[in-house]
N, C-alpha and C positions, 0 to 999 in steps of 0.2 A: 870763374866769372869771365865773360868775354870782355874785350877792350871797350866795346860800346857800353856794356853794363857798368863797368868800372868808371868810365867817364861820367855816366849819368849819376852814379853814386857820389863821386867826388864833387860834381857840380852841385848836387843837393846839399852836401856838407858845406860848401862855400857859401851858399845862400843862407843856410841856417845859422852858421857862425857869424856871418856879416850882420844878420838881423839881431842876433842875440847880443853881440858885442858892440853894435852900433858903429861899425867901421867896415871898410872893404877888406875881405879876407879871400886870398887865393891859395889854392893848393899848388905847391911846387913839385912835390913827388910823394908817392906812397909806395914804400918797399915792404915786401912780405917779411915777417919775422916768425921764427919758430916758437913752438910751445903750446899752441892751442890744438885740442883734439876734437872740439865741437864746432868752433867758429874760426873764421879767417882773422888773421891779425896782421897789422902793419905799422910801420913807422911813418907817420904822416907829417911831412914838413910843409909848413905854410908860411905865408908872408908875415905872420905875427908870432911864429914859434913852432916848436916840434911837439907832436902829440902821439899818443898811442891809440890806434883805431882797431876796434873789433867789429866785424860785420857778418851777417848771416842771412841768407835768403830762404832757408829751410829750417825753421826753428819755431818754437812757441812764440806767438806775437809779442808777449810781454817779457821774454827772456832777459833782455838787457835792462828793461825798466826795473826788474826785481834785483838784478846785480847792482845797479846804481843805488838802489835803496840800501842794500847791504853795505856797500862802501861808505855811504853817507852815515849810516849808523855807527860803523867802526870809527869814523872820523870824529864822532862826538866824544870819544875817550881822550882825555888829556894825557898824551903818551909820549914822553921824551925818547923812547927807545925804538919806536916803529914809524915807518912811513906808510900812509894810506893814499893811493892815487886819488886825485881830485877829479870828480865828474865834471866834465866841460859841457857835454851835451849827450843826450840819449834819445833814440827814436825806436818806436815799435815797428814790427813788420806789417807792411801793407802791400801796395803794388810795387814797392821798392824795398830793398833789404833793410832789416833792422840793423842799427849800429850803436856803438857806445864809444865816445871820445873821452880819453882820460889824459891827465898829465903824463908826459913821457918820463919814465924812470930808467936810468942807465944802469945796467948790471955792473956790479963791482968787478975789479980786476982779479981779486984773490979771495980765498977763503980764510977766515980768521976765527980764533976762539972768542975774540971780542964780539963778533957778530952773533955767535951762538949765545953768548951771555945776554946781549941786547934782545935777541929774539925771545929768550926765556922770560926775562923780566917784562918785556912788552906784552907778551901774551897773558901773563899773570895779571897785568893791569886791565887788559881787555876783559878778562873773566871777573874782575872785581866790579865791573860796571853792571849794575843790576836793574831789575824791573819788578813790578808787583806780580806778574804772571809769566807763565811759560808760553812761548809761541812767538809770533811776529805779526806785524801790521798787514802783511799780505802773504799769500802762499808763494813760495819761490822754488828754485830748482837746485838740486844737488846733482851736478852734471846735467844730464838731460831729463832727470826724473823730477816730477813735480812733488813738492813737499807740502803736507797739510799743516799749516801753522796756526790753526784755530786756537785762540787763547784758552788756557786752562789754569786753574788754581793748584792743580795737583800734578806733580812730575810723573808719578807712576801711571796715572791715566794718560797723560800726554805721550809718554814714551810708548806705552802699550798700544794706544789707539792711533795716535797721529804719526808714529814712526813704524813700529813693528807690524801692527795689523795692516796699516796702509800699504806698506811695501810688499807684504805677503800677498795681499789681494791683487796688487798690480802684477806681481810675478806669476801668480796662479793664472791670471788671464792670458799671459803671454807664453808661459812655459809649462802650464799644466802640472803643478806640483803634485807628486804622488800622495795618495791618501794617507799612507803611513807617516809621511813628513807633516802633512797638515794636522794630524792628530797630535804630534809632538809640539807643533807650534801653538795649538790650542791649549795644550797643557801648560806650556811655558807662559802664555799670556795670563792664565789663571794664577800662576805661581809668582808673578812679578812682585806683588806686595811683600812677599817673604824674602825677595832677593835684593830689593832696593830700599835704602833708608827712607823713612817718611819725612825727614827734615830737610830735603833738598831745597835750595834757594835758586831763583832764576839768575843765571849769569849770561852775559853776552858772549856768544861763541862765533868763531869764523864759520864753522859748520862743514867745511870740506878741506881741512888743513892737512894735506899730505905734502911731500917735499917739492912737488911741482907748483904748489900754490903759495910759496913764499920765495923771495929772492933777496940776495945780499947785494947791496949797492955800495958805492964808494962812501956813502954817508952812514946809513943804518938800514936794517932789514925792512923789507916791504911786504905787506900782505896783499895778495891778489886773488881774484876769482872766488869771492866768498859766497856762502849760502847761509847767511847770518840768521840767527834767531836766539831767543832766550831759553836756556836749558840748564840742567845740571851740568856743570863744567866737565864732569867726567865723560860726558858724551863726546867732547872734543877729542879726548884721548883715544877713543875707539878708532877713528880714521888715522890718527897720528901713529899709532902702534901697528896698524895693519901692514904698512909698507916700510916703516922705519924712516930714516932720514933726519933723526933728531939725536944729537950727541948727549953724552953724559953731562957735559958742561951746560947744555941747554936745560936739562932737567934739574940740575943743581940750582941754576939761576932762577928757574921758575919757582922752585920750592923756597928759595930765599924770600921771595915777595909774597907768595900765596901758597903755603904748603897744602898738598892734597891729603885727604884722610889716610891713615896708615894702611887701611885695607882696600884702597882703590883698585889695586890690581886684581882683586878677587872678582870685581865686576867688569873688568876691562873687556874681556871677550864678549860679554853680554851686550855692551855698547857697540862693540865692533860688528856684532851680528847685523845691525841695521845696514852697515855699509857693505858687508858681504852679500846680503840679500839684494841690495841695490845693484851691485855688480852682476849678480845673477840675473836680475831683471833686465839689465842693459846688454849683457854679453853672453849669458848662459854658461854652459860648460861646467867645469869643476866647482865653480862657486856654489852651485846648488848643494852638492854633497858636503862642502865645507860648512855651509850655513846649517844644514841638518845636524851635523856633528856638534856644533856649538849649542844649538837649541836642545839637543838630546842631553848634553852634559848638564845644563842648567835646569832642565825639566825633570831630571831624575829625582 
């Protein structure tokens, strides 16, 4: 972004915050911070406080609106173990960049087992937050991929149609999935009722919880960059186990509050498949073969 574009963005932020908070607000500085792979991120210092700013001029128009909704849904959970950034303001993309302003959370100085314990217990409480149906109030984004969150009474249907079949179709449009692979995916979709228990209940999940989407602060762990919806909570473990980053102490603490079924690991790769396919859709490469091997295993 050029200096002129950034000045225009910051002036728009000043005007919006001034109107929203009914006082004059001026930006003192905006310094880039690391961590975002899709959007720009900055530490926004103003005359009324310090905030976290994300902005993007080349993204789906409602990207940050949907992220804000996810954060607000997570904030509904009474949770003494976790911090959820508060949404201060959000704007969709038009002739100026989309942006999201959040409370600024300072990263902690050190890693501790106490934080692992709080993260495990906190996530368990998030998963205990339930709904009558699977899905969410709007379609949102896992990374840059749009998720179909149309409500469903049945988890097998939701997972099969709204997650696997949806991302398979998107991937096929971009990557041209081989016919042999498509046949395996079709067989897997038909077999899902035999692979997934029919008594799943809707749990609130973060939706994209890998090690880069939580942070330890000097107070307690924070969840960031969510793609929230209501799902079988085992869905959360798919992305969590894909790249690691969660200690034994985390898992022990999670199970203390909300034990997983004894056989959850038997389905773990099946739920991971959605995220492998999503990575194939976004990045291509070896993710395609990895996804095929997982589907082949469960479709056998």
